[in-house]
N, C-alpha and C positions, 0 to 999 in steps of 0.2 A: 713491465720492462725488466724487473729483477728476475722474475721467473724465466723470461725469455733469455736473459743473459746467462743464468745458471744452466739452463737447458742447452744453450749454444756451446758453453764451455764443456759440459758433460759429453756432448756429441763429438767435440773435437778430441777429448781424451779417449773416448770409446773407439773412435775411428782410428786413432793412433795405435791403441792397444790391439785392435782387430787386425790392422796391417802387420804389426809385429808378430802377432800370434800366427797368422797365415804364413808369414815368411819362415817362422820357426817350424811349422808343420811341413812346409815344402822341403826344408833342409833335413828334417829328421824322419819324416814318414808319418803316416796316419796314426801310428801307435805312440808317437812321441819319443821313441827310442832313437838314439844317435846311431847312424850307420857305421859299419866297420871302416875305420880310416885306412886309406891306401896311400902309400908314398912312392915317389919315383925312385928308381935305383940310384944308389950313390956311385956306382961304377958303370962303365959303358961296355962291360963284357959279361960272360956267363958267371954263375948259373942264372938261367932265365926263368921267369914266371910265365908259363906258356899255356895258351888256349888252342886246342887242336880242333879243326873242323874236318870231318870225313864221314864216309859211309860204307864203302865196299871193301873187298879183300885187298885191292891195290893199296888203299889207305892204311889198312891194318899193319902192313910191313913197316911203314914209317912210325906208326904209333907204338909198335913193339920196341923199336930202337930208342925212341924217346923215353919210353917207360924204363927201359934198362939203364939209360944214361943218367937217371936220377941218383943211382947208387954206384956209378963207376968212379974211378979215381979222379977223372977230370971234372965231373959234376957239371955237365952241360945244362941240365935242367934242374931247377930248384923245386918248382911245383908244376903239376900237369893236370889240366882239366879238359873235358871233351864236350864239343857240341856235335850232335848228330841228328839225323832225321827220325821220324816216327817209324815204328815197326822194329822187327828184330833184325836190323842190318848188322853186318859183321863188326863194324866199329863199336856199336853199342854193346854187343855181346862181349867183345874183348874188354871194354871199359868196365862192365859189370864184373867180369871174372877177375879183374885186377884191381877192383875197388877204386877206380878213378871217378871223381865227381863228374856227373853228367848234366849238361844244360840242354834244354829243348831249344829248337830254332824258332824265332831268332832269340839269342841269349840276352838276358837283362843284366848287363855288367856296367861298371862305372869306370871312368878314366883312371888309370893308374893301378887297376886291379891286376892287370897282366902287363908284361913288358912287350911281348910279341905274340902274334897269332900265326898259325900254320894251317894252310888249306891243302888237302890232298883228296882229289876225286870226290868233291862235295856236291857240285852241281847247282848251287844257289849263288846268285850274284850278291855280293856283300856291299851294303850301302856305305857311302862315304862317312856318315856319322858314326858307324861302328868302327870303321878303319881308324878313325882319329882317336879312338880310345886306347890304341896301342902305340906307345911312344916310338917303337921301332917298326911299326907297320905290321902288315900281314904277308907272310911268304906263301908261295905256292910251288908244289912239286909237280911239274908237268912232264909227261913221258914223250917228249919229242925234242928235236933240236929247233927250238923256236928261232925265227918266226914260222918255220915250216910246221904245218899241221896244228894250227890254233883250233880250238873247239873241243867238243865233248868226246870225240872218238879218235884220237890220234893214233893209237896202236893199231886199230883195224885198218885205217887208211894207209899206214906205213906198209903193212903186209899187202893190202889190196893193190897198191900201186907199184909193188916190186922194189921198194927201197932196199938198198943193201947196207946202208948206214943209218942209224938213228941215235938217240941218246936221251938224256934227262936234263931238264933246265929248271933252275930255281929262280923264280922271279918275285918281285914285290908287286902285289896285286894292284890293279887299277880300279877305281871305284865304279866306273860306268860300263866297262867292257871286259870280257873274258880274255885272258892270255896275251895282253898287250903291254904289260908292265915291264919295267927295266930288269935286265938280266943281272943276277948276282953271282951265279955259278952255273957251269954247264959241263957235261961230260959225254963223250961219244960212246957208242955201243955198236959193234959190228954184228950184223944179223946173220946167223948161220943159215946155210942152205935148208930149204924145206921147213923153215920155222913157221909155226902157227901163231895166230894172235894170242892165244892163251899162253903159249911158251914165252913169247916176247913180253907179255904183260908181267909174268912172274919174274923174269930177269930184270926188267926196268923197275919193278916195285922194290926189289932188293937194292939195286944200284941207286935209286932215288932216295931211299932211306939213309944210306951212308953219305950221299951227297948233301942231304939236309943237315946231318950232324956236322959235317965238315963246314958248311955255311954258318951254322950257329956258333961254331968255335971262334970265328973271326967276323961276326956279323957287322960290327961297327965299321970295320975297315972296308968290308964289301959294300956296305951302303954308300960309302964315300966314293968307291970306285965303280959303282953300278953303270951298266951300259944300256942306253936306251935302244929299244928294238927298232929295226928298220922294216919297212914294208916290202923291201926287195926280197924275193923268194918266199913271201908269205903265202900259205895255202890254208884253206879252211877244211876242217874235218868234222862234218855234220854227224849226227847220230845215225847209226845204221838202222835199217828197217827192211821189210820184206821186198820193197821195190828193187833193192840192190841184188837180190838173190835170183832174179829171173835171167837166165842165160840167153844171150842174143847170138845164136850160132853163126849167123852171117857176118858178125862184126868182131867177135871175140876170138883171140888166138888160143892155142893150147896153153901157153904160159899165162895168159890173162885169166883163163878159167882155173888154172892151178892156184894163182894168187887169190882169186875169189873164194875158192874152197877153203884155203888155209886161213883166210880172214874171217869167214862167216860161219863155217859149218858146225862149230861147237854150239852155236846159238840159233842159227837160221839155216836150214838145209837149202841147197841149190834147187831151183825149180825150172820146169819147162811144161809144155802142154802136149798131151797125146790124145788125139781124136777128141779134142775139145775139153779134155779133163786135165786138171793140174796133177802133175806127177813130180814127186820129190826124188832127187838123185842122191844116192848114199854111197859111202865107201869108195871114194874117188881113188883111182890108181894111177892117174897121170896120163901122159902122152902114150899112144899106142901105135904100133906099126901094123897096118892091116893089109892083107892080100885078098882082094875080092876075086871070086870065081870067074866073074865076067870082067875081063880087063878092059873091054871096050865101054863098059858102063861107067859114066862119070858121076860120082856121088855129089849131091848138093848138101850144103850145110843143114844139119838136122837129121841127115840120114842115119839110120840105126842098123847095126848088124850085131849078131851074137857070135862070140868067139868061144867055141866049145872047149878048146884046149886050155884056155885060161879062165873060163867061166866068168866072162865079163861082157857087158853091153858096151860096144864102141859106138861113139857118136861123132859124126863129122862136124868140124867147126871151120873157122875161116882158113886155117893153115894146116889142118891135119885131123887126127882122131884123138879123142880122149875116152877113157874107160871108167865104168862104174860097176861095182860088184853087186849092187842091190838098188832097189827103188821102193818108193812108198806110194801105192795106188790102192786106196781103201785099207790095205794092210801092207806090211813089209814083205817084199818078194825078192828072192835072190835073182841074179841074172838068168839062171836056168829056168826058174819058175815063171819069170816074165816072158821069156822066149816061148816056153811051152804053152802058156795060157793065153798069150796075146800076140806076140810078134810072129810066131810060126803060122798061126791061122791067117794072119793078114798076108804074109808072103805067099801062102798057098793059093791065094786068089789070083795070082799071076797078073797083078796090076803093074803098070809102069812104075819103075823104082822111085820116080820123083813124086808120086801122088802123096797127098797129105796123110793118108792112113799109115804110111810106113816112115813118117817123119816125126821127130820131136820138133814142135813148132815154137818159134820164139814169140815172146810176149814183150813188146816194147813199151807198154803203158807205164808212164811215170818216169822213164829213164831220162828223158830229155830235160825235164825240170830239175831232176836230181843232179844231173851233170852240170847244169848251169850254176846251181848253188855251190856245188863242190869246187868249181873253178873260181869262185869269187875270192877276193882278197880282203882280209880284215885289216 
């Protein structure tokens, strides 16, 4: 009985010690060292301890301005660290060049380590548990006038759909869905004529960076006055892919093809088919005024003619003709080369003008499902 009593008491003491030891280990880490203490800000304004999430060139513009703001007279940012994706992405390269601390994704941080997060063109959905570690939440710089063009490719869809006005929106991110959080700041941007997606991206990246700094200057007030987004006017901007680049000559107008070229061509060339083969259309010159030698002959969409005076291939679409100075068929060919090597030989066969061999043929595969998704509302 005595032995049993002593052993029982010892087990109770050991169990109590073990629980205390394990709690200490959980608090301090496996090496027994106390973690760095972090405290909440004593004030509700800048300078901010900021963690930046980004990847591409669009994001670098905001990161540049945040980096510079650490040493400006207003001191918007006290400390700046970066979360980025693997590989030599532009944000990572900028952070390395400017000696900014870099975290891999997902970051291992503790509550109170940072005041606010900023996400610019990052592409990963941030979990609610991470958002809660930032007392002032996480902001997002989005290149559209939300709720229009929510999604990963707003700049491309802005140009693709012929918008004349766009802008930049600063929102507080939502934990479960992209681009639906409350609006803290917003600024309009008029789109110049013939603007490409690349040109618009550069302009909005710069405008977004300055709008972000403006938001951080009065963040506490803006959080109080934030505006919840409405679904009225919401449009989704899915990622671009090659299915968008196929021209449907029967359905697309000259203006629509022009928008398509300005939206995609720096990344994906426009496509059609010629005698069953894919042909890429290069060096778009816009709408053409064509005079056919046979005035009685009515061209059909996809009809191709060579304009010797201007050295272009003119193609008939829904409401007129559009021109290209070069194509890619096995190799790059000028309009003259394509005419001499392919088109002229076909025309010499004296087939009816509407036969498939003298047409660029539309390929509609995948366009219906893409259009359905594009028109969806988030």
